[in-house]
N, C-alpha and C positions, 0 to 999 in steps of 0.2 A: 114835310114827311115823305112826299114822293121822292125828293132828292135823296134823302137818307135811304129810302128803300132801294133806289137805283144803285146807290153806292154799295149797299149791302149785297145786292145781287151780283154786282160786278166783282166784289171781293170774293164771294162764294165761287163764282165762275172761275176766277183766277186761281183759287185754291184747287178747284177741281182740275183745272188745266195742268197745274204743277203736278198733282197726283197722277194724272193720266200720262204726262210726259215721263215721270219716274217709272211708271209701270211699263211704258213702251221701251224705255232704255234698258229695263231689266229683262225684257222678253228674250233677247238673244241668248243670255246666259241660262235662262230657264228652259227655253224651247229647243235650242240647238243642241241636240244630243251628239255625243262623240260617235264617229262612225265605227261600226262593228266590222273590222276588216277580216280577211280570210286568215291572217296570222292570229288575230284574237280568237277566232272560232276554233282553230286547231289547238291552240294552247288551252282554251277552256275545255275542249273535249278531253285532252290528256289529263287535265286536272280533276274533272268531275266524273269521268266515265268509269263505271264499275269494272268493265272488262279490262281497262288499262290498270286499274288498281289491283285486280286479281293477278295480272301478269307480273306486276312489280313484287307482289308477295311470293310468287313462284320463284322469281329471281333470288329474293332474299333466302328462301328455303334452300335453293340449290347452293348458294354460297355457304350457308350454314353446314350443309352436308360436306362441302369441300373442306371446310375448316375442321370438321370432325375426322375426315379421312387423313388430313395432314397431321393430326395429333395421334394417329394410330401407333406410332413408334414410341410414344411416351409410356412410362411405366403405369401399371394399373394397380389399384389397391383393393383388396378384398377384406372387409370387416365382417366378423362373425360373432355371434353370441349364442350360448346354448345352456340349457338347464337339463340335468341328467339325474335320473334315479333308476337303480338297477340292483338286482340280486343275482345276476348271472356271475358265476364264480370268477372267471378270468376278468371280466369287465369290472366287477366290484373291487378285485384286488388292484387292478391297474388304476381305477379311479382314486382309490385311497392313496396309491403311490403318487399320482399326479398332485394330490392335495397335501402330500407330505404328512400323512397320518398313519403310516405303517409303524407298527410296534411288534415286539417279539411275540405277543399273543396272537397276532394275525397269521403266524406261521403254524399255528395249531391245525393239524389235518382236519379236524372236525369243522373248524371255522372256515378253512379254505374250501372244503367241499360244500358246506351249506352256510354261506355268509349271510349276515343280516343285510337288509336293504341299505344301499349307500347312495347318497345324492350330492350334488354340487352344481355350481354355476361357473361357466367358463367364458372367457373372452379371447378373441384372436384377431390378428392382423397379418395379412400376407401381401407382399409386394412382388409383382411379377414384371420383369423387364424382357421384352422380346429382343433376342439377339439375331436370329436368322429365321425368316418366315417364308423362304422360297421365293422372295421377291414380290409376294402378293401385296404387302403393305405399300411399297413404293408404287406398284402398278395401280393399286386402288386409289392412291392419292392422285396420280396423274388422271385417272378416269374421272374422279369426282371434280377435279379442277377443270378439266375439259368440258364436262357436262354443265358446270356452272357457267362457263363462258358461252356455251351453246345456248343456254337458257337466256343469258343476257342479250345475245344477238337476236334470238327469236323474239324477245320482248321488244327490242328496238324495231324489228320488222313489223310486229303487230302495231306498234305506234304509227309507223309509216302507212300501213294499211288503213288504220283509222283516219289518218290525215287525208288519205286519198278519198275515203268516203265523205269526209267533211267537204272536200273540194267539189265532189259531185253534188252534195246537198246544197252547198252555199251558192254555187253558180247556177244550179238547177232552180233555186228560188229566184235568183235574178232573172233568168230566162223566163220563168213563169210569170213574174211581174211584168216584164216587157211584153210578153205574149198577151197578157190581159189588157195592156194599153192598146196594142194593135187590134185586139178583138173589139174593144170598146170603140175604137176609131171606125172600124168597119161597120159596127152597129149604128153609130151616129150617122154615117154616110147612107146606110141602108134606110134608116128612118127618114132622113131628108129626101132621099130619092122616092120613097113611098109617098110621102106627103106631096111632093111635086107631081108625081104621076097621077095621084088621085085628083089633084086640082085640075090637071089637064084633061083627065077623063070627064070631070064634071063640065068642062068646057067643050067636050066633044072632040078633043084633040088627041086623045089616047084611047087605045082599045081596052076593053075589059080584061082581055088576056094579059095585057101589060100590067094591069093592076094586080091580077092574080100572081103573075111572075114576080113582081117586086115585093109583094106581100110574103111570098114563100122565101124570097131571099132575105128579107128582114127577120122572119121567124128563124131561119137557119143561123143568121148572125147572132140572134139572141141565145140560141142553143150553144153556139161556139163560145160566146162570152161566159155563159154559165160553166161550161167545161173548163175554160181558162181560169176562172175563179177557183174551181175545185182543185186544179193543178197547183195553183199558187198556195192554197191552204195546205195541201199535202206536202209540198216542198218545204214550206216553213215548219210544218210539224216534224218532218224528218230532221231538219237542221236543229230544232229544239231538242229532239231526242238525243242527238249526238253532243251538242255543245251546251245544252242547258237553257234555262229560261231567259238568259241574257239575249239569246238569238230570237226570241219571240217578237220583240218590238224594236230591236236595234236596226239602225240604218246600214244596209250592206254597202260599205264604202269602197270595196276593192273593185277595180274595173274588170269587166268580162274579157275584153280583148287583151291578149297576151303578146308580149314581145318575143324576141328570139330566146330560145332556151339553149344555154351553154352547158354541155356535159363533157366529161373526159371519156373518150371512146376506148381507152385502154384500161386494162386491169379491172374488169367488171367485178371479178371475184374478190378484189380487195376493197370494194366499195359496198357491195350488197351484203346486208346483215344476214339474210337467209343463207347465202353461200358460205359465209363465215360459220354460221351455226352448223351447217351440214359438215363442214370440215372438222369442227370441234367434236361433233357426234361420232364421226368416223374415227377420230383419234381416241375418244373415250371408249368406243367399242374395241379397238385394238388393245388398249390398256386393260380392259376387263378380261379380254382373252388371255393376256399375260398373267393377270391375277388369278384366273381360274386354273390355269396350268400350274401356277405356284402352289395352289392348295394340295397338289399331289406330291409335293416335295417335303422333306423333313422340316420340322420347326424346332428351334432351340430357344429356351428361355432360362433366365436366371431367376431364382425364387428365394425370398427371405420371409420367414414366418416367426412371429412372436405370439406366444399363447400363455394363458394362465388358467388354472382350475382351482377353485376355492370352495370350502364348505362354509366359510364366513369371511368377513372383511379382514380379519387379523390372522388368518391361517390359510395357507395354500402355497402352490409352487408356480413359478414363472420360468419359461424356457424358450429357446429360440432354435431355429434350424435354417441352414443355408444349403442351397442345392442348385445344380445345373440339370435342367430337365430337357431331354430330347424326345420328340415324338414323331412318328411317321404313320399317318393314317392313309390307307388305300381302300378305295371303294369303287364299285361300278358306277355309282351315282356321280362321283367326281369326274369320271371319264366321260359320261354323257353330258355333264355340264360343260366340260371343255369343248366338246363337239358343238354344243349349242352356242357357246360364246364365239367360236370360230365362224359359225354361220351368220351370227348377228354382225360380226365385223365385216364380213363380205357384203351383207345387205346394206350396211351403212355406207360402204365404199361405192356400191352401185347407186344408191340414192344420191350420193354426192355428185357422181358423174351425170346422172339424169338431170339434177337440178341445175348444173352448169349449162347443159344443152338447152334446157327450158329457159334459162335466163337469157341466152343468146337469142332465142326465138322471140322472147318478150321485148327485147330491145329493138330488134328489127321491125316487129309488128307496131310498136309505139311510134317509131320513126315514120313508117308508112302511113299510119293513122294521122299523124301531125301534118305531113305533107298533103294528104288528101283533104283534110279539114281546111287548111289554109287556102288551097286551090278552090275549094267549093265556096269558101267565104268571100274570096275576091269576086267570083262570078256572081254570088248572091247579092253583093253590094251593088254591082252593076245592074242586076235584075231589079232590085228595089228602086234604084234611081229611075230607071226606064219605066217601071210600072207606075210609080207615083206621077211621072210626067204624063203617061198615057191616060191615067185616070182623070187627071185634071183637064186634059184636052178633050177627052171623050165626053166628060160631063158637060163642059162648056158647049160643045157642038150639039150634044143631045138637047140641051135647053134652047138652043137656037133652032131645033127641029131638023138638024142636018144628019143626025145619026139615030138609029133605033135604040131602044132600051137595052137590047141584048148586048150591044157593044159596051155599054156602061157596066152592066153586070159582069161581063167577061173581064173588064179591066179591074173591077173590084176583086174578083176571084184570083186574077193573076197577081195583084198586089199582095193579097193575103198569102198566097203560096210563096212569093218571093221573100216576104218578111219571115215566114216560118222557116224557109231554107236558110236565111241569114242567121236567125237565132240559133238554129240547130248547128250550123257550121261554126259559129263563134263558140258555142258551148263545147262542141266536139274538139275544137282546136285547144281550148283551155284545158279540157280534160285530158287530151292526148299529151299536152305538155307536162301535166302532172304525172301521167302514166309513164312518160319517158324518164322523168326524174326518178320515179318509183322503180322502173326497170333497171336503171343504172345504180340504184341505191343512194341517190343524192337526196338531201333534205327536201321534202315536199314544200313547195312555195318558199323555200329558203328557211323554213322554221326548223330549228334543231331542238331535240329533247332537252 
């Protein structure tokens, strides 16, 4: 029986081992999540952010307006229906004439002067074709088309602005996570130093002042760790706000350190969507000025009308009329509108020139920021390496009784400062690279809409 029991236990253990092995083999596919890259974050923001959706709807509305203005030269149709009842002498006679109900008795003076009430139902259709409108239709079409293009370019620029915000939030979360690691490392060293100092104090080898100093340093490290945790939570929350819930738990897989940024230094205005939008808005304003001036010129239209008037379905008349209509309306209001349109065209041109100057400044500023951040990053990396070495050496010599505690604490503070400078420099360099792409109108992080 014991032999059977041992065999049964071995079989059960073997089955458990196989199940455990299968579970272990399946862990990588279950636990290893796909990295959430900066490209994924930008695309997710464009897809789910309501502000981007609103901009897309505005573009669609502008294009619909442009299509409506383009169809302004097509003929228009006016349909009418009316029901009439009257005993006014002239109208009553004319209504009966339209209904083909006139008889010899209707010419009786008594009936002509005091007719009975006459009624009828009429239908009509009028087709109007603009022939000449003073150029306002063509100008309005150009204005609407240019405005639609301006809205499209503005939407593209808004998407780039949103992508830049995603870059700030994404790498801000990375920096916050790395900062939390550094804060926890300082806290661990502070606790170890405090424990060592208290032990030496109990042996009479360290002063009470050293214990108080190292306790204060540890408490400060705990506070810094708490602040670092709060920064990380806030940075993640901002990223989730922009890119959605996928960013809450995703592994941020894009590296913080950026390589060389390649941009075309020529024809900034041909790359930046906001400069294109300003150019289209200026064009739209000029076209609207032309359209407003055209409203003060004569207009000519061809018109065809078909009408019927009946007293019942089987009795009545149907007639048509063709005409060429010319109208010329002059008013002080139109003159004032022309002045206003001219001023708006000048304002749009001035805004375009200012935006071009601002774009040049933004490019220069982004280049300066990138050079500065890279220079600071190189110095910060040297400072971190030297500070880590200094901390290790001073800690070892302090434990040998060759250096006072203040030297160790100074080394810890120096390392914390060097690490903070490194993180800030790397973050600034990555952000400056994105800002340089933004200033030139290049796709942020290479992601195109």
